[in-house]
N, C-alpha and C positions, 0 to 999 in steps of 0.2 A: 573145353578148348584149352589146351595147354601147350602153346608153342613158344619156344625160346630160341632166339637167334644164336647159332653156334659158329657160323662162318660161311665162306663161299668157296665153291669149286669154280675155278677160272679155266675155261676151255678155249684155246685159240687154235686155229688151223688155217691152212690155205684151201680155198675152194676153187677148183679148176673147171672151167667150162670145156667139157669134152666135145660138145657140139655148140653151135651158136646159141647165145642166150638172149632171150627177149623178155624183159620185165617192163611193161608198158608205162609210158608217161603221158603227159597232156599233149593234145594237138593244138592248143591255143597258140595263136601267133604263126602257125604254119600257112604258107601261101599255097595257092592252087599249083598243083604239080609237085608239091613237096611230099614228104614221107607220110604215108597213111597211118602207120603205127610206129611212132618213135619210142625209144626207150626212155626210162626215167633218168634224169641227170642231176648231179649236184649243181645247184645254181651258182656256186662260187667258182668251181673249176670247169663246169660244163662237161664233166666226165660221167659216164654211166656208173651206177652203184646198185647194190642189192639192198632194198629197205629191210630192216630187221623184221618188220611186220610181215613181209612177203615170205621170208625164210621161216619165221616162227609159225605162221599160219599153215604153210605146207607141211612142216614137221608135225604139227598138231593133227591135221587131217589124216596123215598117214598112220600115226599112232592110234588114233581113235578107231579107224577101221581095223587095224591089227588087233586091237583089244576086243573086237567083236562088233563094234558100231551099233550096239543095241539102241541107244538114244538118238542115233542119226537117222533111224528109219521111222521115227514118229515125231510129230510136232511138239514143240515146247508146251507143257500143260497150261501155261499162263499166257504166253504170247502167240501161240499157234503157228510158229514158224519152224522150218527145218534148219537147224543151225548146229553149232558146236555142242558137245556133250555137256549136260547140265546136272549130272547125278551127284557130283561133289565127292564121290568115293573112289573113282578110278584114278590110275596114275596120270592120265591126261589132264584131268581136272586139277590135280595137285600141282602138276608140273607147269602147265600152261595157263592155269586160272580157270575158275568155274564160271560157265556161262549162265549164271542165275543171279537174280536179285533177292532170292529168298534168304533170309538171315540165317536160318538153321543150316541150310545147305552150304552157305559160304563159310560158316563157322566150322563145319565138318571138314571142308577142304583145306581151310587155313590160307595163309598168304601164298600168292603166286610164287613159285620157286624159280622159274626160268626167266632170264632177261637175255634178249638177242639184240646185239648192236647192229647198226647199219654196216654193211660190208663194202669197202672201197677197193679199187684196183691197187695192187702193189706198185711201187715205183718201177721196179724192173719190168713189170707187165706193161705199164704205160710206155716206157722207153721202147720196148720191143714192138708194141703195136704201132707207135709213131714211126719207128724205123721202116716198117714195111708199108704202112698205109699213108704216111705223110704227116707233117707237123700239125699237131693239134687234132688229129683224127684217131679215134679209138673205137669206132664202130664200122660195121659193114651194112650194105643194103641188100636184102634178099627179095627178089621179085617172084611172086607166085601168080598163077592164073586160075581164075574161076571160069569154068567152061559151061556155057549154056548147053543143057542136056539134049536139046532138039537141034539147034543150029550149029553147035560146036564153036560158037563165037567166044573168043577169049576176052576176059575182063581182068586185066592185070592189076595187081595190088602190090605195094612195096612195104616191106617190113624192115625195121632197123634192128640189128642184133649186135651184141658183143661177140667178136669172132672166137672160134674155138681156140683154146690155148690160153686165153686170158685168165688171170688169177686174181682172186679177191681175198682180202684178209678178213677172216671171220673171228668174232669174239662172242662167247656166250658165258653167262655167269649163272650158277645154280646155287641158290641159298639153301642152307641146311637149318631146319628148325626142330627136327626130331632125329633121334638116332637112326631110325629106319629110312630117313630121307636119302641116305647114300644109295639105297637100292633104286631110287628114281633115276639114277644115272644109267641103269640098265635100259630103262624105257627110252631115255634120250639117245643112247647109242643105237638102240633098235630103230628109232625114227631116222637117225642119220644114215644108217645102213639101208633102210628102205628108200630114202631119197636117192641114193646112188643107183638104185634100180627103178627109179621113177623119173620124173622130170621136174624142173623148176622153171616157173615163168610160163609164158604163153606158147602156143603152137607145139606143145610137147608131142602130140600124136603125129605131127608132121616133121619130126626130126630135131626140133630145137630142145634145149634145156637139159641135156644129159650132163651131170656134174659128178665130180669125185673129190674127196678130201685127202689131203696129204700134209706132211710137216706139222703134225698136231702136237700140242703141249697141254698138259693138265696139271694145275697147281692147286694147293689148298691154302686158303687164307683164314686162319682161325680168329675168332672174335677176340680172345685175350692176347694171344701171341702177336698177331699182325695188326689188328685194328686198335687195340688199347695200349699195347706195350712197345709198339714200334719195331717188332721183330720182322724176320724175313718170311716170305711165303715158302711153302714146302713143295718142291717140284715132285710130282708123282710119276708122270710119264712124259717122255719126249720122243718123237719119232722123226725119222728122216727118210725121204723117198729115195730108194736105191734102184739101180738097174737090175732087172730080174735076171738071175743066173740059173734058175731051174732047181736050185737046192735050198735047203733050209738049215741055217746054222744057229748056234746059240744066240738068242736075242734077235733073230731075224726071221721074218715070216712074210712070204709072198711079197717081197719088195719093200717091206717096212722094217726099219731097224729101230729097236727100242733101247733107250738108255735111262739114266736116272736111278730111281729107287729099285727098279726091277731088272736092271741090266743083266742079260744072260739067263733070266730065270723064268721066262715065259714058257708055258707048255705049248709045243707046236706039233704039227703034223704036216704031211705033204699036202699041198693045196694048189689050186689052179692059179695061174698068173693073174696078178692084179686083184687078188682077193682083198676085200675091204679091211682096213685097219680096225674097224669097229668089231669085226669078227673075232679078232684076237682078244680084245678087251671083254667081249661078252662070254668068252669061255669061263665057266664057273671058277675053275682053279685060278685063272689069271685075275679075274675080278676080285676074288678074295685076297690075293696077294697085294693088289694095289689099293683097294678101297675098304677092305675088311676091317681095318682099324678105325674107319670113320674119319 
């Protein structure tokens, strides 16, 4: 085991709810006739938020299956449960943390690299929601019916959701302990891309939880330069969401404009509207330009 802290990649982005978003909270204190499935809320502001654990857990699950999901299909050898990967060797274990209390396995995986913060509604999003929904209101109520298969009697249930169009501010930090850890960003970008083609939160199979990322920024904070000597972080990528025009110009790809270190230098090709910005960063030539230096 030879791990030495070298610095952190700081990834910030806006997460937009393309369809209504439901991440469940407690029903404690709700009266009869109230909402059956409330969203989780910040106790200080009473506004909905996305727990870092919910986002991180979903990303991990998507990546584990993308990597083959071998250990997801068999119970843990010690605890006998079907849970997260516990091999200690794969990118998911290194990035999200190894689900094992075996000392040798934990030493092989090393420190957990990824930290995911709680994501809160942006101020502009709060203002917009309250403009249309009313003062202090940031959610909608969606009613669904469960039908008796014999009598066709409807049993209504109400679910609280954050409306489509709401935007949350996301922050993730990835620690670097080995030179090869920069390549773990590829796994993270893959998971983020998979999330845009999956769902976040509950009732995903019934229309809720489609999300997309925009306005992303990635910076490097080195151990010596930033944390020990008071230097500035190094901006690697900044994107801004643009109106799609159907063409691709230098530094622009499917509605995303890139600036900073790699302005005008991304390798692009013609792509469909609204292609994921992670698609650009995952292109080998682009990844090398941005993160190849570590």
